[in-house]
C-alpha positions in Angstrom: 1.7 -3.9 -16.4 -1.9 -3.0 -15.8 -4.0 -5.9 -14.9 -7.2 -6.8 -13.2 -5.9 -10.0 -11.7 -6.8 -10.1 -8.0 -3.3 -11.5 -7.2 0.0 -11.3 -8.9 1.8 -14.2 -10.5 2.9 -16.6 -7.8 -0.6 -16.2 -6.3 -0.5 -15.9 -2.5 -4.3 -15.8 -2.4 -6.4 -13.9 0.2 -5.3 -13.4 3.7 -6.7 -15.8 6.3 -8.9 -14.4 9.0 -6.9 -12.4 11.6 -4.0 -11.8 9.3 -4.2 -8.0 9.5 -2.1 -8.0 12.6 -5.0 -6.9 14.8 -6.1 -9.1 17.6 -9.1 -11.3 17.0 -12.3 -9.3 17.4 -10.6 -6.0 17.8 -12.0 -2.9 16.1 -9.5 -1.5 13.5 -7.9 1.7 14.6 -9.0 4.9 12.8 -6.4 7.5 11.8 -3.8 9.4 13.8 -6.1 10.4 16.6 -6.2 6.8 17.8 -2.6 6.1 17.2 -3.1 4.0 14.1 -0.3 5.7 12.3 2.2 4.5 15.0 2.4 0.8 14.6 4.4 -1.0 17.3 8.1 -1.6 16.5 9.4 -5.1 17.4 11.3 -5.1 20.7 15.0 -5.7 20.7 15.5 -3.4 17.7 16.0 -6.2 15.2 13.8 -6.3 12.1 11.3 -9.1 11.8 12.5 -11.4 9.1 10.2 -14.4 9.4 7.1 -15.0 7.3 4.6 -12.5 5.9 3.8 -9.5 7.9 0.7 -7.4 7.5 -0.3 -3.9 8.7 -3.5 -2.0 8.1 -4.6 1.6 8.5 -8.2 2.8 8.4 -8.4 6.0 6.4 -12.1 6.4 6.0 -13.3 9.8 7.3 -9.8 11.0 8.1 -8.2 14.3 6.8 -4.7 14.5 5.6 -4.7 10.9 4.5 -1.7 11.1 2.1 0.8 12.2 4.7 -0.9 9.9 7.3 -0.5 6.9 4.9 3.2 7.8 4.1 4.1 8.1 7.8 2.3 4.8 8.6 4.2 3.1 5.7 7.5 4.6 6.7 7.1 3.2 10.2 6.3 -0.2 8.8 9.4 -0.1 6.7 11.5 0.7 9.8 9.8 -2.2 11.7 10.4 -4.6 8.8 14.1 -3.6 8.4 13.8 -1.8 5.0 14.9 1.4 6.8 17.4 2.7 7.7 18.8 1.7 4.4 22.5 0.6 4.3 22.9 1.3 0.5 21.6 3.7 -2.1 19.6 0.8 -3.7 17.9 0.0 -0.5 17.1 3.6 0.2 15.7 3.9 -3.4 13.5 0.8 -2.8 12.1 2.3 0.4 11.4 5.6 -1.4 9.7 3.8 -4.2 7.3 2.1 -1.7 6.5 5.5 -0.1 5.9 7.1 -3.6 3.6 4.3 -4.7 1.6 4.6 -1.4 1.3 8.3 -2.0 0.1 7.8 -5.6 -2.5 5.1 -4.8 -3.9 7.1 -1.8 -4.0 10.3 -3.9 -5.8 8.5 -6.7 -8.4 7.3 -4.2 -8.8 10.9 -3.1 -9.1 12.4 -6.6 -11.1 9.8 -8.4 -13.0 7.9 -5.8 -14.7 9.0 -2.6 -11.5 8.9 -0.7 -9.6 5.9 0.6 -11.1 3.5 3.2 -8.1 1.5 4.1 -4.4 1.0 3.4 -2.9 -2.5 3.8 0.8 -3.3 3.6 2.0 -6.8 3.4 5.7 -7.8 3.3 7.5 -11.1 3.0 11.2 -11.6 2.2 10.8 -10.8 -1.5 7.8 -8.5 -2.1 5.9 -5.7 -0.5 2.2 -5.5 -1.4 0.3 -2.2 -1.1 -3.5 -2.2 -1.2 -5.7 0.9 -1.1 -9.4 0.2 -0.8 -12.1 2.8 -1.7 -15.7 3.0 -2.7 -15.1 4.4 -6.2 -16.5 2.7 -9.3 -13.8 3.9 -11.8 -11.1 1.8 -13.3 -7.6 3.2 -12.7 -5.3 3.2 -15.7 -2.2 5.0 -16.8 -2.9 7.8 -19.3 -2.2 6.6 -22.8 -0.2 8.0 -24.4 1.7 9.3 -21.4 2.6 13.0 -21.9 5.5 13.8 -19.5 5.1 17.6 -20.1 1.5 17.8 -19.1 0.4 18.5 -15.5 -1.5 15.7 -13.8 -2.3 12.1 -14.9 1.1 10.7 -14.0 0.1 8.6 -10.9 -0.7 5.3 -12.4 2.1 5.7 -15.0 4.5 6.0 -12.0 2.9 3.0 -10.3 3.2 1.0 -13.5 6.9 1.9 -13.9 8.0 1.3 -10.3 6.1 -1.9 -9.5 6.5 -5.6 -10.4 2.8 -5.7 -11.1 -0.4 -4.0 -10.1 -4.2 -4.5 -10.5 -7.7 -4.0 -9.2 -9.8 -6.3 -7.1 -13.6 -5.9 -7.0 -15.9 -8.0 -4.8 -19.1 -8.9 -6.6 -22.1 -7.2 -5.1 -20.0 -4.9 -2.9 -19.3 -1.2 -3.7 -15.8 0.0 -4.4 -12.5 -1.7 -5.2 -9.0 -2.4 -4.0 -6.1 -1.2 -6.0 -3.0 -3.2 -5.3 0.7 -2.9 -6.3 3.7 -5.0 -5.6 7.4 -3.9 -5.4 10.5 -6.1 -5.0 12.3 -6.1 -1.7 15.7 -4.4 -1.7 18.8 -6.6 -2.4 
């Protein structure tokens, strides 16, 4: 369902300061050159299961942002215990997350001035994907959707795979954040 609500039903609201997972006052890492695509994996090999976990990746000015975002997301899924998947349904859920990340980042590349940041937030039930950019456009699935035509399928895919998605704009600030939420695997 396409929406412009800033938060999905069951509103979790904005993240408190410092919730990005970075230490207080630290500069966000930029791209693969600084290791931003290699988030730390919890020690002990056990997935973190408590509370909401958040990871961010700065993409502004980077090249190859789609594979960079997918690799970053895949590593987060491993750290959060979504991968390796024990069942086909769990594997499909993780692949859906990676596909939605790819579609949202690609949209920012094609229709905005490129993505600025990818944010992934996970709790026990939902994973939220946010891609921020400086574009002014309003993402929407092509209507009517024409499966046989090349291009224009990104937001249709996001709409079909996600529990909900939307766009957040900050008054007086350029750009937007496109978010999407997917259910955790059973």
